[in-house]
C-alpha positions as CSV (number, residue, x, y, z in Angstrom):
1,M,94.1,110.5,88.0
2,E,92.4,111.0,91.3
3,R,95.3,109.1,93.4
4,I,98.0,111.7,92.1
5,S,98.2,115.2,93.6
6,I,100.4,118.0,93.1
7,L,101.9,120.4,96.2
8,N,104.3,123.2,96.0
9,Q,105.6,122.8,99.9
10,D,108.1,121.6,102.0
11,I,108.2,117.7,101.9
12,T,109.7,117.4,105.3
13,S,106.3,119.0,106.7
14,L,104.1,116.4,105.4
15,A,102.2,114.0,107.5
16,V,102.1,111.1,105.2
17,D,103.1,107.3,105.5
18,A,106.3,108.1,103.5
19,I,108.3,110.7,102.1
20,V,111.0,109.8,99.5
21,N,114.3,111.2,99.7
22,A,116.5,111.9,96.6
23,A,119.7,110.9,98.1
24,N,123.1,110.3,97.2
25,T,124.8,107.0,97.0
26,S,125.9,107.3,100.5
27,L,122.6,107.8,102.1
28,L,124.4,110.0,104.6
29,G,122.8,113.3,103.7
30,G,123.6,116.0,101.3
31,G,122.6,119.0,99.8
32,G,118.8,120.3,98.6
33,V,116.1,117.9,99.7
34,D,118.4,115.2,100.9
35,G,119.9,117.8,103.5
36,A,116.4,119.0,104.2
37,I,115.1,115.6,104.9
38,H,118.4,114.6,107.3
39,A,118.6,118.1,109.3
40,A,114.5,117.6,109.8
41,A,114.8,113.8,110.7
42,G,117.5,114.6,113.4
43,R,120.9,112.5,113.8
44,E,119.0,109.5,114.5
45,L,118.6,109.2,110.6
46,Y,122.0,109.7,109.7
47,N,123.0,106.8,112.4
48,F,120.3,104.5,110.8
49,C,121.3,104.9,107.1
50,K,125.0,104.2,108.2
51,S,123.8,100.7,108.7
52,L,122.1,100.6,105.2
53,N,125.6,100.7,103.6
54,G,124.5,103.0,100.7
55,C,122.3,102.7,97.8
56,K,123.1,102.0,94.2
57,T,121.7,104.6,91.5
58,G,118.1,103.6,90.5
59,E,117.6,101.4,93.7
60,A,115.6,102.5,97.0
61,K,115.9,101.7,100.7
62,I,113.8,102.5,103.5
63,S,114.2,103.9,107.0
64,P,112.0,105.3,109.9
65,G,110.8,108.9,109.8
66,F,112.4,109.6,113.0
67,N,111.5,113.2,113.8
68,L,109.5,114.1,110.7
69,P,105.6,113.9,110.7
70,A,106.0,111.1,108.0
71,K,106.4,107.4,109.3
72,F,108.8,106.5,106.6
73,I,111.5,107.6,104.4
74,I,112.3,106.0,101.2
75,H,115.5,107.0,99.7
76,T,116.4,106.5,96.4
77,V,119.5,107.8,94.2
78,G,118.7,109.3,91.1
79,P,120.9,109.4,87.7
80,V,123.1,112.4,87.5
81,W,122.2,113.9,83.9
82,R,124.8,113.4,81.2
83,G,123.0,114.3,78.2
84,G,120.7,111.3,78.0
85,H,123.0,108.7,76.6
86,F,123.9,106.8,79.8
87,N,120.7,104.9,80.5
88,E,119.4,107.9,82.8
89,S,115.8,107.4,81.8
90,A,115.7,103.8,83.0
91,L,117.6,104.5,85.9
92,L,114.9,107.2,86.7
93,E,112.1,105.2,86.0
94,S,113.5,102.4,88.3
95,C,113.8,105.0,91.1
96,Y,110.0,105.5,91.1
97,G,109.3,102.1,90.7
98,N,111.4,100.7,93.4
99,C,110.2,103.3,96.0
100,L,106.5,102.4,95.1
101,N,107.4,98.7,95.5
102,L,108.9,99.4,98.8
103,A,105.8,101.3,99.7
104,V,103.5,98.2,98.8
105,E,105.9,95.9,100.7
106,N,105.8,98.2,104.0
107,D,101.9,98.9,103.8
108,I,102.4,102.4,102.8
109,K,99.1,104.2,101.8
110,T,100.5,107.8,101.3
111,I,103.6,108.4,99.8
112,A,104.9,111.8,98.6
113,F,108.2,112.2,95.9
114,P,110.3,115.2,95.4
115,S,111.3,115.8,91.9
116,I,114.5,113.2,91.6
117,S,117.5,114.3,90.0
118,T,116.5,117.6,88.7
119,G,118.3,119.7,91.5
120,A,122.0,119.1,91.4
121,Y,121.9,116.3,89.4
122,G,120.9,118.2,86.2
123,Y,118.0,116.3,84.9
124,P,116.0,118.4,82.7
125,L,112.7,119.1,84.7
126,E,110.1,118.4,81.9
127,E,111.7,115.1,80.9
128,A,112.1,113.8,84.7
129,A,108.3,115.2,85.4
130,T,107.2,113.1,82.4
131,I,109.0,110.0,83.9
132,A,108.0,110.3,87.2
133,I,104.1,110.9,86.4
134,N,103.8,107.9,83.7
135,T,105.7,105.6,86.0
136,V,103.5,106.2,88.9
137,K,100.3,106.1,86.8
138,S,101.3,102.8,85.4
139,F,102.3,101.5,88.7
140,L,98.8,102.7,90.1
141,M,96.7,100.9,87.3
142,N,98.1,97.3,88.4
143,D,98.2,98.4,92.2
144,K,95.3,99.3,94.3
145,S,97.0,99.3,97.7
146,I,98.5,102.9,97.4
147,E,95.8,105.3,98.2
148,M,97.6,108.5,97.2
149,V,100.9,109.7,95.6
150,Y,101.9,113.4,95.9
151,F,104.5,115.0,93.9
152,I,106.1,117.8,95.8
153,T,107.5,120.5,93.7
154,F,110.0,123.4,94.5
155,G,108.9,126.7,93.0
156,S,106.1,127.6,90.4
157,R,107.7,126.3,87.5
158,A,108.2,122.8,88.5
159,F,104.5,123.3,89.8
160,D,103.1,124.1,86.4
161,V,105.5,121.6,84.7
162,Y,103.7,118.6,86.7
163,S,100.1,120.0,86.7
164,N,100.4,120.4,82.9
165,L,101.7,116.8,82.5
166,L,99.0,115.6,84.7
167,K,96.2,116.9,82.9
């Protein structure tokens, strides 16, 4: 699909309308992508996120990008992998769908996603990538306002998994 691209680079360096933060429920920063985004965006992001009163798993909230090249940050909380028997796939699909809905509501044309839940939350990469790509493809078939979706991977294995699934 010509409106989806995979990049193996630092999500905090992208000059897109919005990057997605794989956040924890507090939205106040953490490790991995979340920590990198908070560090790059600056203290203003932390202060703004305090006013958002957290976020439930599968949902999404938006903030300005502050010191990032991206105009916005869409924060979503992915599910912790618990063997696949606790609605993890539906919750992960909801993360992507809710981020895309927020993008449309905020006239965002370009958006970059990390691989939500595949780091500290332990979601198996292949399953998570399949959900991510299928959810985004389905959304883009029904919505023409988003011009480009980037999947930002960390490392060659994740890049290869996403690339092979996109073929």
